[in-house]
N, C-alpha and C positions, 0 to 999 in steps of 0.2 A: 387476681383482684386484689392483693394484699402484699406486703413484704413481707419477706421469709429468713432464716438462717441464712447468713452470711457465709461463703465458702471460696476461699481463695487459693485453688492450686497452684501450683508455677506456672504451667501453661497456661491458664486463665488470663495470668497479669500480662503477659508478652502481648502488647498490642498490635494488630496490625497496622501496615503503611498508611496512617492517614486516617486511622481509625484506634477508640480508645477499647479499654479492657473489658473482655467478659468476665462479669461478677455473677455469681450466683445468686439470684435475687427470690425466686420463690422455690421454698421447698415443697417437697411432696405431699404433704398433708394439706398446702396452701392450693398447689394445684387441683388436686383430686375433688377437695369441696368446692371450689372454685366452677368446675363443669357441673356437679352434680346439682348444685343451686342454680344455674343458668338452665340446667335440662327440667328439675322439678317447677321452677318459675314459671317456664314456658309453657308446660302441662296445665298450672295452676294458673295463670292467666286465662286462658282460652277456656277450660273447662269453667272456669269461673265465671265470663262471661255468659256461658251459657246459662248457668245458673241465675243469674241476674236477669235474661231475658223473661225468667219464670214469672219476675215480679218487678218491673224495672222502673222503681221509685224506690228513695232513700228517704227516711226520715229523721227527726232529732224528736227524743224524748221518750216517754211512755205512751203507751196506748191509751185512748180516748174512746170509751164506749165501744163499737164497734169497726173503728178506723181509724183513719190517723188525718189531723187536719194540719199536720206541721211538715208536708212535703217541702225538701231542701233541692232534689233533684230527681229530673223525670225525663223517660224517652219516652216517644211513644207514635201514635199515627192517628190522623183526624182525617175525615172527608170536608173537600170544599167543592166549590162549584167548578173548578178546575184537577177535579179527582182528588183519589189519596193523596196526603202528602204528611211527610214524617217532623218530630219536632224533637227539639230538645229544651228542658225549662229547668233554670238554674237560678234559684233565689226567686221563682216567682218572675223571672224574663224569660221568656219563650223564643227559640231560634229557630228557624227551618233548616234542620237537617234531611231534608228527602234525598234519597240514594246513597245515603251515608248511614243514620241511624234513623228508626224509625221505621223507617217504609224503604226497603232496598231489595235489589234482586237482578237477574238479568231482563232486558227490555221485555214487557208484555209476560214476564212471570212473577213481576214484584210481589212483596208480602208484607206484612206488618210486623217486624221484628226489632226490637230494639237495637242490639249488634247485628251485624250483618252475619250470612254462614261462613264466610270466609275469616271470621274474625273467631268463630266457636270451635270447641271441639265436645259431642262431634256437629259435624257441618248442621245437620237437621236435626230438629228439635226431639231431645232426649233426656230430661231432666234425672232420670237413675242415672243413667249411664255417666253422665258429666259428674254426680256426685260422687262418684265412685272412683273416677278418676282424679277428683279434686283432693278428693279426702287423704286417697294413696298415697300422692306425693306431698301434701301439707305433712303426713308422717315421715318421708323421707327427707324433706326441707328440715323438720324440726331434730331429726336425730343426727343428722350430718352438722346443723348449728353446734349441737351438743358436742359431738366428735370435734369440731373445730376449736370449741370453747375451752376443752380440757386439754388438747395438744398445745395450743396457744398459752394456756397457763404454766403448763410444764415445761415446755421450750423455752418459754419467755418471750417469743415472739410478741405477744400485745402489748407486755409494759417495754419493750424494747421498741418496738416498729410502728405500735398505732396509739400509745400514750402520748398527747400534746404535753409539751414542757413549755416553759415560760419563752424561751427564744424562740421556740414557734410562733408563739402568738406575736410577737414586735416583728414576723416576716410577713404576718397574715396579707397586711394590705398590699406588699409588692407581691406576693405569690396571687393574690386575686386580680392585680393589675396586668402580671404575667400570661394568666390563663383566659384573660378577656381579648390578650392579642394574639394569642395562639403560639405563644413565642414559649418553648420550653428549653430546659437543661438538662442531660440526661445522666442522672446520677441514681446511686442504688437506693437512697433514703426518701421517702416520702415527704411533701412539705403539708404546711399546717393545714392547708384548704383540704388535701388527699385527706391525711389522718380525721379531720373532723366529719366529712362526707362519707369515709368509709366505715367510721366508727358509729357514725349517724344510723346506717344502713344496718349494720352489724349488732349494734347493741340497743337499737330504739326501734327502728323499721320493723326489721324481722321478729323480733318476740312480740311487739305488740300487734303485729298481724298472727302472729298464733293466738296468741292471748282470746284475742277477738273473734277469730275463728272458733274457739273454745266456748266461747260465749254464744254463740248461734247455735251450737249442737243441743238439741232438746235433752240428749243423754248423758250430757255432763251438767244440769240443772242438780240434779238428785247428789252429784259429786262435788260441785261448787255451786251452791245454790246463793253464795253472795258475787260472784263476779258479774252476774247481770244488774246488780243493784250499783256496783262499784262503776260500771261503763254507764250508766245511765239507760239501760233496759237495752232489750235483744234488737231492735231497729236501731237505736243509736250504735249500736255494736257493730252491725252490718255496715250504717253508713263510715264509722271509723276506719272499717275494713276495706271498704271501697276508695276511701280517699289516700289510703297506705297504699294499694296497688295503684293509683295513677303517680303517686310520688315515686314508687319505684320501676314506672316506666320512664319517667321523665330521668331519674338517675340514668337508665340504661341510654338512653338517647344522649345524653350529656356523657357518659362513660364512651361510647363509641366516637364522638365527634373527638373526642380528648384524643383519643387512640390513633386517630386517622390523622390527627394534627400531629401527634409527638413521634409517627412513625409506627404503622401497623405490623410490618415484619420484625421490628424489636420487639414490638408490644405484645405480639402472637409467641414468638419465639421464647418469651420470660415466662409465659403463662404455660406454655407447652412443655418445654424442655427445661425451663426455671432458669437458664440463662440470659443477662441480657446485658448488651452492649453499649458502656458507658462514654460519655464525650473523653477525647481524648484531652492530657492534661494541658490546662491552661497556667499561662504566667500572668497573667492581668487579672482585673477581680473579676469576680463574676456576680451577679444579680442574685443575692441569698433567694428573692422570691421564683426564680424561673427554676422549675423541676420538671420531670417528664409526667406523662397520664398515667 
């Protein structure tokens, strides 16, 4: 997922005919934490959708009276002249999502569910099991992020490979243009767009997801009573938590697209073995904005 300690044994420098040299791009720590994160986030996503199904509404602000009048997102089902229909409401605007959200299932066996059974763990409604799975992998994710952070600070990986520098920001427009064209140059270092994206995920989205998750836990109220106040209440924390999930899913889809466009075999080898095939040396000038995914 991110760059790591570079190693250049002599045999790795000898480029094959028509190919660039192999470089050691991903360290063992990077590869290990990458796959643990992927595994943990998968189970957190699907169990989290099961938990959301128990109350498929999101709110902003503190509770007012015995309910909320500040719904910003809702998935549900309603009876119509043509039978039950599923809907999704965003900021007061409703959309018919029958068959996907709100009302779904095999023909003749449809039921009212916010997210369909294939998207949740467990597939059947079981809030208790979903919470156990979600909290377990939340702690796995948190511990792994802490290990990665300590290792990255000690070996210099964060400062060396993820911290943007002034020259990187000058290349940012070219980097964005190259990514929009799905045109990449395979080198060891990450470009500015990648540094900002990975940094945003690792230092902003994941920590904020952990913090909002803690704010929703009743057992944390006595330990961190001020956390809910800072986040605007438990329901606001839940809305932020859900929004981060959506951003992480979008990041995953974009990440997969970039990998497919840049060469899936090379990218997969990098995150499995650590070795990455770079482009052959070029004598002509290369666009600084073109980098690998």
